[in-house]
SEZA-469614 format. One record per residue (C-alpha): x negated, y negated, z. Coordinates in pm, whole numbers, plus 50000, padded with zeros to 5 digits. Last residue first. Example, Ala and Ser with C-alpha at 12.3 -4.5 7.8 and 13.67 -1.06 7.14 Angstrom:
2
<c1->48633 c2->50106 c3->50714>
<c1->48770 c2->50450 c3->50780>
***
This chain:
202
<c1->59126 c2->22340 c3->51615>
<c1->59017 c2->22037 c3->51820>
<c1->58738 c2->21802 c3->51719>
<c1->58625 c2->21624 c3->52036>
<c1->58517 c2->21280 c3->51924>
<c1->58169 c2->21141 c3->51984>
<c1->57964 c2->20903 c3->52195>
<c1->57610 c2->21008 c3->52291>
<c1->57464 c2->20728 c3->52499>
<c1->57118 c2->20607 c3->52602>
<c1->57099 c2->20273 c3->52785>
<c1->57194 c2->20331 c3->53148>
<c1->57149 c2->20036 c3->53383>
<c1->57452 c2->20059 c3->53612>
<c1->57619 c2->19783 c3->53408>
<c1->57557 c2->20001 c3->53104>
<c1->57756 c2->20274 c3->53279>
<c1->58056 c2->20045 c3->53332>
<c1->58032 c2->19917 c3->52974>
<c1->58024 c2->20275 c3->52845>
<c1->58329 c2->20375 c3->53047>
<c1->58523 c2->20078 c3->52906>
<c1->58419 c2->20167 c3->52551>
<c1->58535 c2->20526 c3->52603>
<c1->58868 c2->20402 c3->52744>
<c1->58912 c2->20170 c3->52442>
<c1->58841 c2->20460 c3->52207>
<c1->59125 c2->20646 c3->52384>
<c1->59145 c2->20904 c3->52660>
<c1->59340 c2->21219 c3->52750>
<c1->59550 c2->21342 c3->52457>
<c1->59253 c2->21372 c3->52226>
<c1->58925 c2->21352 c3->52419>
<c1->58691 c2->21076 c3->52309>
<c1->58360 c2->21200 c3->52437>
<c1->58106 c2->21003 c3->52641>
<c1->57779 c2->21189 c3->52683>
<c1->57517 c2->20997 c3->52881>
<c1->57150 c2->21058 c3->52803>
<c1->56909 c2->21012 c3->53095>
<c1->56527 c2->21027 c3->53082>
<c1->56493 c2->20675 c3->52937>
<c1->56678 c2->20553 c3->53246>
<c1->56377 c2->20637 c3->53464>
<c1->56519 c2->20820 c3->53765>
<c1->56579 c2->20699 c3->54122>
<c1->56826 c2->20410 c3->54125>
<c1->57029 c2->20492 c3->53814>
<c1->57016 c2->20862 c3->53898>
<c1->57156 c2->20794 c3->54246>
<c1->57433 c2->20578 c3->54099>
<c1->57519 c2->20851 c3->53851>
<c1->57530 c2->21091 c3->54146>
<c1->57781 c2->20871 c3->54329>
<c1->58002 c2->20843 c3->54019>
<c1->57993 c2->21218 c3->53959>
<c1->58065 c2->21292 c3->54324>
<c1->58367 c2->21058 c3->54316>
<c1->58501 c2->21219 c3->53999>
<c1->58796 c2->21410 c3->54152>
<c1->58883 c2->21741 c3->53990>
<c1->59138 c2->21901 c3->53754>
<c1->58899 c2->21835 c3->53467>
<c1->59120 c2->21646 c3->53218>
<c1->59385 c2->21498 c3->53447>
<c1->59128 c2->21423 c3->53716>
<c1->58892 c2->21248 c3->53474>
<c1->59170 c2->21037 c3->53325>
<c1->59282 c2->20934 c3->53674>
<c1->58932 c2->20857 c3->53798>
<c1->58837 c2->20644 c3->53494>
<c1->58469 c2->20709 c3->53423>
<c1->58540 c2->20951 c3->53138>
<c1->58395 c2->21288 c3->53033>
<c1->58058 c2->21219 c3->53208>
<c1->57862 c2->21495 c3->53036>
<c1->57513 c2->21406 c3->53157>
<c1->57215 c2->21516 c3->52951>
<c1->56921 c2->21474 c3->53188>
<c1->56579 c2->21485 c3->53021>
<c1->56232 c2->21537 c3->53165>
<c1->56345 c2->21726 c3->53475>
<c1->56095 c2->21838 c3->53740>
<c1->56129 c2->21562 c3->54000>
<c1->56511 c2->21564 c3->53961>
<c1->56561 c2->21929 c3->54062>
<c1->56621 c2->21900 c3->54437>
<c1->56766 c2->21549 c3->54411>
<c1->57056 c2->21678 c3->54202>
<c1->57129 c2->21961 c3->54444>
<c1->57119 c2->21730 c3->54744>
<c1->57359 c2->21492 c3->54570>
<c1->57634 c2->21752 c3->54593>
<c1->57778 c2->21868 c3->54262>
<c1->58000 c2->21730 c3->53984>
<c1->57695 c2->21595 c3->53799>
<c1->57854 c2->21722 c3->53473>
<c1->57523 c2->21871 c3->53370>
<c1->57300 c2->21959 c3->53076>
<c1->56950 c2->21977 c3->53226>
<c1->56626 c2->21958 c3->53030>
<c1->56270 c2->22070 c3->53100>
<c1->55990 c2->22009 c3->52847>
<c1->55716 c2->22265 c3->52897>
<c1->55363 c2->22130 c3->52930>
<c1->55355 c2->22199 c3->53306>
<c1->55364 c2->22576 c3->53244>
<c1->55640 c2->22732 c3->53460>
<c1->55586 c2->22794 c3->53832>
<c1->55730 c2->22488 c3->54008>
<c1->55996 c2->22461 c3->53738>
<c1->56134 c2->22809 c3->53810>
<c1->56154 c2->22734 c3->54182>
<c1->56340 c2->22410 c3->54112>
<c1->56580 c2->22590 c3->53878>
<c1->56646 c2->22867 c3->54132>
<c1->56713 c2->22614 c3->54409>
<c1->56936 c2->22404 c3->54184>
<c1->57171 c2->22690 c3->54093>
<c1->57495 c2->22486 c3->54127>
<c1->57297 c2->22232 c3->53925>
<c1->57339 c2->22453 c3->53620>
<c1->57713 c2->22389 c3->53581>
<c1->57869 c2->22628 c3->53336>
<c1->57629 c2->22654 c3->53169>
<c1->57322 c2->22452 c3->53097>
<c1->56950 c2->22459 c3->53169>
<c1->56720 c2->22342 c3->52892>
<c1->56383 c2->22511 c3->52852>
<c1->56081 c2->22405 c3->52651>
<c1->55987 c2->22211 c3->52342>
<c1->55690 c2->21994 c3->52254>
<c1->55653 c2->22184 c3->51926>
<c1->55332 c2->22385 c3->51971>
<c1->55372 c2->22420 c3->52349>
<c1->55729 c2->22545 c3->52333>
<c1->55662 c2->22779 c3->52040>
<c1->55359 c2->22934 c3->52213>
<c1->55553 c2->22975 c3->52539>
<c1->55830 c2->23166 c3->52361>
<c1->55774 c2->23502 c3->52533>
<c1->55765 c2->23311 c3->52864>
<c1->56146 c2->23300 c3->52854>
<c1->56213 c2->23635 c3->53022>
<c1->55915 c2->23624 c3->53258>
<c1->56030 c2->23283 c3->53380>
<c1->56381 c2->23417 c3->53439>
<c1->56246 c2->23709 c3->53639>
<c1->56035 c2->23469 c3->53846>
<c1->56328 c2->23235 c3->53909>
<c1->56571 c2->23508 c3->54012>
<c1->56799 c2->23682 c3->53765>
<c1->57160 c2->23797 c3->53756>
<c1->57300 c2->23914 c3->53424>
<c1->57592 c2->23865 c3->53184>
<c1->57879 c2->23721 c3->53391>
<c1->58170 c2->23630 c3->53165>
<c1->58379 c2->23920 c3->53297>
<c1->58427 c2->23732 c3->53624>
<c1->58559 c2->23425 c3->53436>
<c1->58435 c2->23073 c3->53505>
<c1->58146 c2->23069 c3->53255>
<c1->58379 c2->23251 c3->53014>
<c1->58544 c2->22914 c3->52943>
<c1->58232 c2->22797 c3->52756>
<c1->58342 c2->22505 c3->52537>
<c1->58599 c2->22386 c3->52792>
<c1->58890 c2->22200 c3->52631>
<c1->59112 c2->22153 c3->52938>
<c1->58821 c2->22120 c3->53177>
<c1->58848 c2->22322 c3->53497>
<c1->58549 c2->22188 c3->53688>
<c1->58335 c2->22336 c3->53968>
<c1->58145 c2->22561 c3->53723>
<c1->58002 c2->22913 c3->53742>
<c1->57777 c2->23124 c3->53522>
<c1->57447 c2->22972 c3->53413>
<c1->57327 c2->22910 c3->53059>
<c1->56952 c2->22911 c3->52989>
<c1->56897 c2->22738 c3->52655>
<c1->56557 c2->22805 c3->52500>
<c1->56424 c2->22509 c3->52306>
<c1->56198 c2->22465 c3->52005>
<c1->56110 c2->22099 c3->51959>
<c1->56278 c2->21824 c3->52159>
<c1->56605 c2->21878 c3->52341>
<c1->56926 c2->22079 c3->52346>
<c1->57045 c2->22089 c3->51985>
<c1->56766 c2->21979 c3->51751>
<c1->56633 c2->22336 c3->51723>
<c1->56736 c2->22637 c3->51933>
<c1->56489 c2->22925 c3->51923>
<c1->56632 c2->23128 c3->52212>
<c1->56974 c2->23152 c3->52377>
<c1->56985 c2->23299 c3->52729>
<c1->57340 c2->23387 c3->52826>
<c1->57618 c2->23393 c3->53088>
<c1->57386 c2->23386 c3->53388>
<c1->57430 c2->23450 c3->53761>
<c1->57144 c2->23331 c3->53984>
<c1->56933 c2->23563 c3->54197>
<c1->56776 c2->23442 c3->54522>
***
């Protein structure tokens, strides 16, 4: 099975995890966010290459020494990486066990896809947007019921120290009070690590 990619970005520091990290960015996303950082992930011309798990492992293995020396590894992003859960799980079964594996996800996928990769992931970075269903729908064009259900699954099945929740303040969509309300709701679920910030628009 070959997965579509938009890019592989090497030698990233302090951006996507511990140590030296390679970001593997997948094509495709179920959301239509108003201020998407990677809009080409949804456009046909945004597709860069298709690779299966073994090809992907061969591609990133060049940085094995950096990963092992710094506690780094591979972070999967996109687009929505969990749409390619089978490829990610296959990759993780064959990569060196010392590599740190991260996922940057919206969780807007079926729970089966989340459960398929969860045993291999050291750090989930979850871009929640906002917990309010109306705000979420206005901003992403989608319902957030899958996101909420998957957050509940993570809260029950994954050590909370492995989950970072991103809660942006999005101009024109939510307010600081909305962000605080989302955070309280997520704290009630047991999450403790948050990345709260403002979207800075041009």
